C-alpha positions in Angstrom: 0.0 0.0 0.0 2.9 2.4 0.9 4.5 1.8 -2.5 1.1 2.3 -4.2 0.6 5.7 -2.4 4.1 6.8 -3.3 3.5 5.9 -6.9 0.2 7.8 -6.9 1.8 10.9 -5.4 4.6 10.8 -8.0 2.0 10.5 -10.8 -0.1 13.4 -9.6 3.0 15.6 -9.4 4.2 14.7 -12.8 0.8 14.9 -14.4 0.1 18.3 -12.7 3.2 19.7 -14.3 1.8 18.6 -17.7 -0.9 21.3 -17.6 1.4 24.1 -16.4 2.8 27.1 -18.2 0.2 27.2 -21.0 2.1 24.7 -23.2 0.5 22.1 -25.3 1.7 19.0 -23.5 0.7 15.5 -24.4 1.0 12.9 -21.7 1.2 9.2 -22.3 1.0 6.6 -19.6 3.0 3.4 -19.3 2.7 0.8 -16.6 6.2 -0.5 -17.0 8.3 2.7 -16.9 11.8 2.4 -18.2 12.5 1.1 -21.7 16.0 2.4 -22.0 17.5 5.6 -23.4 15.7 6.5 -26.7 18.7 6.0 -28.9 19.5 3.3 -31.4 22.0 1.4 -29.2 20.6 2.1 -25.8 16.8 1.5 -26.1 15.6 -1.8 -24.6 15.1 -4.6 -27.2 11.4 -4.5 -27.1 8.7 -2.6 -29.0 8.1 0.3 -26.5 11.9 1.0 -26.5 11.9 1.1 -30.3 8.9 3.5 -30.4 10.4 5.9 -28.0 13.6 6.0 -30.1 11.6 6.5 -33.3 10.3 9.8 -32.0 13.8 11.2 -32.0 15.4 9.4 -35.0 14.1 9.1 -38.5 14.5 6.3 -41.0 14.5 6.7 -44.8 10.8 5.8 -45.0 8.0 5.1 -42.5 4.4 3.8 -42.2 1.4 6.1 -42.2 -2.3 5.4 -42.4 -2.0 5.2 -46.1 1.0 2.9 -46.2 4.7 3.7 -46.8 5.7 7.4 -46.8 9.0 9.0 -47.4 10.8 10.5 -44.4 14.4 11.4 -45.0 13.9 10.0 -48.5 11.3 11.7 -50.7 11.2 8.9 -53.2 12.8 5.6 -54.1 13.2 3.0 -56.9 14.5 -0.5 -57.4 17.4 -1.3 -59.8 16.8 -4.9 -60.6 20.0 -5.3 -62.6 22.2 -4.2 -59.6 19.8 -5.5 -57.0 19.9 -2.1 -55.4 17.5 0.6 -54.1 18.0 4.2 -55.0 16.8 6.8 -52.6 16.4 10.5 -53.3 16.8 12.5 -50.1 14.9 15.6 -49.1 16.6 19.0 -49.0 17.1 21.3 -46.0 17.0 18.7 -43.2 19.0 19.4 -40.1 20.0 17.3 -37.1 18.8 18.5 -33.8 22.1 20.3 -33.1 21.7 22.3 -36.3 24.2 20.4 -38.5 22.9 19.8 -42.0 21.8 16.2 -42.8 23.4 14.8 -46.0 23.7 11.6 -48.0 27.0 11.0 -46.2 25.0 10.3 -43.0 23.1 7.6 -44.8 26.1 5.9 -46.2 27.9 6.2 -42.9 24.9 4.6 -41.1 24.8 1.5 -43.2 28.5 1.0 -42.9 28.4 1.6 -39.1 25.6 -1.0 -38.7 27.8 -3.6 -40.4 30.4 -3.1 -37.7 28.1 -2.5 -34.8 24.8 -4.3 -35.6 21.5 -2.6 -34.8 19.3 -4.8 -32.6 16.0 -4.3 -34.6 17.4 -5.1 -38.1 19.5 -7.4 -40.1 20.8 -4.6 -42.3 24.5 -5.5 -41.7 24.0 -9.0 -43.1 21.7 -8.0 -46.0 23.2 -4.8 -47.3 26.4 -5.2 -49.5 27.2 -1.5 -49.5 25.8 2.0 -49.7 27.2 4.7 -51.9 26.6 8.3 -52.6 25.6 8.8 -56.3 24.8 12.5 -56.2 24.3 15.4 -53.9 21.1 14.0 -52.6 21.0 10.4 -53.8 22.1 7.1 -52.2 22.3 3.7 -53.8 22.0 0.7 -51.5 23.2 -2.6 -52.9 21.9 -5.8 -51.4 23.8 -9.1 -51.1 20.7 -10.9 -52.3 17.1 -10.2 -53.0 15.3 -9.5 -49.8 11.6 -9.4 -49.9 10.9 -7.0 -46.9 13.8 -4.6 -47.5 11.5 -1.5 -47.6 9.7 -2.2 -44.4 12.3 -4.1 -42.3 15.4 -2.1 -43.3 14.7 1.2 -45.0 11.5 1.7 -42.9 13.0 0.5 -39.6 16.7 1.4 -39.1 17.3 4.9 -37.6 19.8 7.0 -39.6 22.5 8.3 -37.3 24.6 11.5 -37.5 28.1 10.8 -38.9 29.6 13.9 -37.2 28.7 12.4 -33.8 29.1 8.6 -34.2 32.2 8.6 -36.5 34.6 8.5 -33.5 32.4 6.2 -31.3 33.9 2.7 -31.1 31.6 1.3 -28.5 28.1 2.7 -29.1 26.6 0.6 -26.3 28.6 2.7 -23.8 28.0 6.0 -25.5 25.6 7.6 -23.1 26.4 11.3 -23.6 23.3 13.3 -24.5 24.7 13.7 -27.9 23.8 10.1 -28.6 20.2 11.3 -28.7 20.6 13.8 -31.5 18.4 12.8 -34.4 16.3 14.4 -37.2 12.9 13.3 -35.8 9.9 15.5 -34.9 10.8 15.4 -31.2 14.0 16.0 -29.2 14.9 14.3 -26.0 14.8 16.7 -23.1 14.7 14.4 -20.1 15.2 10.7 -19.5 15.0 9.3 -16.0 15.7 5.6 -15.8 14.7 5.3 -12.1 11.2 6.8 -12.5 10.6 5.8 -16.2 10.0 9.4 -17.1 10.6 10.6 -20.7 10.2 14.2 -21.8 10.4 15.2 -25.5 10.2 18.7 -26.9 9.0 19.6 -30.4 11.5 20.0 -33.1 10.4 23.3 -34.6 12.6 22.8 -37.7 11.0 19.5 -38.6 11.2 19.1 -42.3 7.9 17.3 -42.8 5.7 20.0 -41.2 4.7 21.6 -37.9 4.7 19.5 -34.8 1.3 19.8 -33.1 2.5 19.7 -29.5 5.1 21.6 -27.5 6.0 18.6 -25.4 5.4 14.9 -25.1 5.7 13.2 -21.7 5.7 9.5 -21.1 5.1 8.7 -17.4 4.9 5.5 -15.4 1.4 5.0 -14.0 -0.3 2.4 -11.8 -2.8 0.3 -13.8 -5.4 0.8 -11.0 -5.7 4.5 -11.5 -5.6 4.7 -15.3 -9.3 5.1 -15.8 -9.5 8.1 -13.3 -6.5 9.7 -14.9 -8.0 9.4 -18.4 -11.4 10.6 -17.4 -9.8 13.5 -15.4 -7.7 14.6 -18.3 -4.3 14.0 -16.6 -3.5 11.4 -19.2 -4.1 11.8 -22.9 -3.3 8.3 -24.0 -2.4 4.9 -22.6 -2.8 1.2 -23.2 -5.7 -0.3 -21.3 -7.1 -3.6 -20.2 -10.2 -5.0 -21.8 -12.1 -4.5 -18.6 -11.7 -0.7 -18.9 -13.1 -0.5 -22.4 -16.8 -0.1 -21.5 -16.5 2.6 -18.9 -14.0 4.7 -20.9 -16.1 4.4 -24.0 -19.1 5.6 -22.1 -17.1 8.7 -21.0 -16.6 9.6 -24.7 -13.0 8.6 -24.9 -11.6 6.9 -28.1 -10.8 3.2 -28.0 -8.8 1.3 -30.7 -8.1 -2.4 -30.8 -5.0 -4.0 -32.3 -4.8 -7.0 -34.5 -3.3 -10.1 -32.8 0.3 -9.1 -33.3 1.5 -9.9 -29.7 1.9 -13.4 -28.4 2.6 -15.0 -25.0 4.6 -18.1 -25.3 6.2 -21.0 -23.4 9.9 -21.1 -24.0 11.8 -24.4 -23.6 15.5 -24.5 -22.9 16.1 -27.0 -25.8 19.8 -26.9 -25.0 19.1 -28.7 -21.7 17.8 -32.3 -21.3 15.0 -33.3 -21.2 13.7 -30.2 -23.1 16.1 -31.1 -25.9 13.9 -34.1 -26.6 11.1 -33.1 -28.9 8.9 -35.8 -27.3 9.2 -34.1 -24.0 8.3 -30.7 -25.5 5.3 -32.2 -27.3 4.1 -33.8 -24.0 4.2 -30.5 -22.3 2.2 -28.9 -25.2 -0.5 -31.7 -25.1 -0.8 -31.3 -21.3 -1.6 -27.6 -21.3 -5.2 -26.5 -21.8 -4.8 -23.2 -23.6 -8.5 -22.9 -24.2 -9.0 -22.9 -20.4 -6.2 -20.4 -20.0 -7.9 -17.9 -22.4 -11.2 -18.4 -20.7 -10.0 -18.0 -17.1 -6.8 -15.9 -17.0 -7.8 -13.7 -20.0 -11.5 -13.8 -19.1 -12.2 -14.6 -22.8 -10.3 -11.5 -24.0 -8.0 -13.1 -26.4 -7.4 -16.0 -28.8 -5.7 -19.4 -28.4 -2.2 -19.3 -29.8 -1.1 -21.2 -32.9 1.9 -23.5 -32.5 3.1 -22.1 -35.8 3.5 -18.7 -34.1 1.5 -16.5 -36.6 -2.0 -15.6 -35.6 -5.2 -16.4 -37.6 -5.7 -12.8 -38.6 -2.2 -12.8 -40.3 -2.4 -13.2 -44.1 0.4 -15.8 -44.0 -1.3 -17.9 -41.3 -2.0 -21.6 -42.0 -4.3 -23.7 -39.8 -3.0 -27.0 -41.3 -0.6 -27.8 -38.5 -0.7 -29.7 -35.2 -2.7 -27.7 -32.8 -1.9 -29.6 -29.5 -5.4 -29.6 -28.1 -5.2 -30.9 -24.5 -4.7 -34.7 -24.4 -3.3 -35.9 -21.1 -3.2 -39.6 -22.1 -1.2 -38.7 -25.2 1.2 -36.6 -23.1 1.8 -39.5 -20.7 2.4 -41.8 -23.6 5.1 -39.5 -25.0 6.8 -39.3 -21.6 6.7 -43.1 -20.9 10.0 -43.8 -22.6 11.8 -40.6 -21.4 14.0 -40.4 -18.3 13.4 -37.0 -17.0 13.9 -34.9 -13.9 10.8 -34.7 -11.6 11.2 -31.0 -10.7 11.0 -28.3 -13.3 11.3 -24.6 -12.7 9.2 -22.1 -14.7 10.3 -18.5 -14.6 8.0 -15.6 -15.6 7.2 -11.9 -14.9 4.5 -11.2 -12.3 1.8 -10.4 -14.9 1.9 -14.0 -16.0 1.2 -15.3 -12.5 -2.3 -16.7 -13.1 -1.2 -18.3 -16.4 1.7 -20.0 -14.6 -0.6 -21.4 -11.9 -2.9 -22.9 -14.6 0.1 -24.4 -16.4 1.4 -25.9 -13.1 -2.0 -27.5 -12.5 -2.0 -29.1 -15.9 1.6 -30.4 -15.7 1.0 -31.8 -12.2 -1.4 -34.2 -14.0 1.7 -35.7 -15.7 3.4 -36.3 -12.4 5.8 -33.4 -12.9 6.8 -31.3 -9.9 6.7 -27.7 -11.0 8.4 -24.8 -9.1 7.2 -21.4 -10.1 9.5 -18.3 -9.9 8.2 -14.8 -10.5 10.7 -12.0 -11.2 11.1 -8.8 -13.2 10.7 -9.1 -16.9 14.2 -8.0 -17.5 15.5 -10.7 -15.3 13.5 -13.3 -17.2 14.9 -11.9 -20.5 18.5 -12.1 -19.1 18.1 -15.7 -18.0 16.5 -16.8 -21.3 19.2 -15.0 -23.2 22.0 -16.8 -21.3 20.1 -20.2 -21.4 19.9 -20.3 -17.6 16.4 -21.7 -17.2 14.2 -24.8 -17.7 11.0 -23.2 -19.0 10.0 -19.6 -19.3 6.8 -17.7 -19.9 7.3 -14.5 -21.9 6.0 -12.7 -24.9 6.6 -10.2 -27.7 5.0 -8.4 -30.5 6.0 -8.0 -34.1 3.9 -10.8 -35.6 1.8 -8.5 -37.7 4.7 -7.3 -39.8 6.4 -9.1 -42.6 6.6 -12.9 -42.1 10.4 -12.6 -42.0 9.7 -12.0 -38.3 9.8 -15.9 -38.2 13.5 -15.8 -39.2 14.3 -13.4 -36.4 12.4 -15.2 -33.7 13.5 -18.7 -34.7 17.1 -18.2 -35.9 17.9 -14.7 -34.7 19.8 -13.4 -31.7 18.5 -12.5 -28.3 15.8 -13.5 -25.8 12.9 -13.2 -28.2 14.4 -15.8 -30.5 14.1 -19.6 -30.0 17.6 -19.8 -31.5 16.7 -23.2 -32.8 19.1 -24.7 -35.3 18.4 -28.4 -35.1 16.2 -28.8 -38.2 18.0 -28.2 -41.5 14.8 -28.1 -43.5 13.4 -25.4 -41.3 16.6 -23.3 -41.6 16.5 -23.7 -45.4 12.9 -22.6 -45.7 13.4 -19.6 -43.3 16.3 -18.4 -45.5 14.5 -19.1 -48.8 11.4 -17.1 -47.9 13.5 -14.0 -47.4 14.7 -14.1 -51.0 11.4 -15.0 -52.6 9.6 -11.9 -54.1 6.7 -13.8 -55.6 3.9 -13.6 -52.9 2.1 -16.9 -53.5 5.3 -18.9 -53.5 6.4 -17.1 -50.4 3.1 -18.0 -48.7 3.6 -21.7 -49.4 7.1 -21.5 -47.9 5.8 -19.7 -44.8 3.0 -22.2 -44.4 5.6 -25.1 -44.4 7.7 -23.2 -41.9 4.8 -23.0 -39.5 4.1 -26.8 -40.0 7.7 -27.8 -39.2 8.0 -25.4 -36.3 4.8 -26.8 -34.7 6.2 -30.3 -35.0 9.6 -29.2 -33.5 7.9 -26.9 -30.9 11.0 -25.1 -29.4 8.4 -22.6 -28.1 4.6 -22.9 -27.7 2.5 -19.8 -28.3 -0.1 -19.8 -25.5 -2.4 -17.0 -26.6 -2.8 -13.6 -28.4 -4.4 -11.1 -26.0 -7.0 -8.5 -27.0 -5.0 -5.3 -26.9 -6.5 -1.8 -26.6 -5.4 1.8 -26.4 -7.5 4.7 -25.1 -7.0 8.4 -26.0 -8.8 11.7 -25.9 -9.5 14.1 -28.8 -6.2 16.1 -28.7 -4.4 13.8 -31.1 -5.8 10.9 -33.2 -3.7 7.9 -32.6 -3.8 4.9 -34.9 -2.3 1.5 -35.6 -0.6 0.9 -39.0 -0.8 -2.3 -41.1 2.2 -4.4 -40.2 3.1 -2.4 -37.1 5.7 0.4 -36.7 9.2 -0.3 -38.1 9.5 -4.1 -38.6 6.2 -4.8 -36.8 5.7 -3.1 -33.4 2.0 -3.1 -32.5 1.8 0.3 -30.7 -0.2 3.3 -32.0 2.3 6.0 -30.9 3.1 6.8 -34.5 5.3 9.9 -34.7 3.4 11.1 -37.8 0.3 11.5 -35.6 2.0 14.4 -34.0 2.9 16.3 -37.2 0.8 18.4 -39.6 2.4 17.1 -42.7 2.8 19.5 -45.5 1.3 18.2 -48.7 
């Protein structure tokens, strides 16, 4: 209770400041708080961290309501002969410190990411080279045809200033405020890791048009007081639970619902026995009643997960895979020939507590002794990343973007990836779909990937939750098809804060 009251007092102080001085201040709530410094190398490797960074740094192109729109580049074309993209850059763009933006910055960025990879993109492994071919043109050569280049690279990676980063040899330790100098519509004024407070100021020289607000604040809030803060006008926008939708809609606030781009999943440490045995992983999958999980823990506000990862509202989804409907007898049969430890630890963040309890109940039916350990999400991520766990419950978004997300979360780096390399056919298909430009053929490849993954089951998608945002009439927020960047399902699109010149 004491912690709750302190958090409430802090929120009231911060939110009260948002209406002072006659400025147009837009305040966004966040129940987590810190997502890292909003710079390319220092933001946390999850969607909210990427979105905060995207307010400060621009990419060549971006997603709007209508689809792809030019940011730093005003137009682009594909040179099939050279397997290269040519971008014509806009004139009169300046970095936040007043230094002119040039094509040299773009060339430098792509070369820098080869040496120091950017966490949200495979640019370093896909781009062969970038070269300046005119005062305001850049040609980017690819090593091979890459189907989602425009969205996953040109529309995702932040362009960084050459004059600042050229002498930086360890960008992960570059924490000087200069690391947050971009070309975006907002400049970073304040970042407080301890409180999770972000304050951004309008870039009055923004090249696309006038920024509608003077300041954007992102503040940590307690979930229990979100409705009162929204109704009282202390918050302008925030993600909400399904239970809040009715009352907030009745108060005249705007509610938008995302497609099923976020999944919660069970992660097996397939490097450790018995989780390295596919029969054991399948037995666990057959034991868990995911339908009951959605009904009880989500109160029906979600959808049962597909073992092939992609959700049913994804155009690349296939239902012709093993679904692992609960079958305790089949699970016991799979375990009958396996020597396994009787005690298994499941780690998870506190918000998954009820899901963990339901999973424990189901696995107890197999005679397994389950130990549950709740901890901070970042601790879960760290243990998963270093393979120091048995089973974990976690989740991530990005599923609504290009299906190349499957490559990243099966073969890629980091805690969101299964890092599963045991099936050669799966690896072959994951690579092949990246190079396939013909859509129908690519859909067949992605369908086969889902089928094999469901059989191998290094992770099991448990569910896709119903996801809502609420906001008032100051700014119209919106989701974009495919999510921001390479697929982040958050409606804080920086273009919503700009009166774009036509």
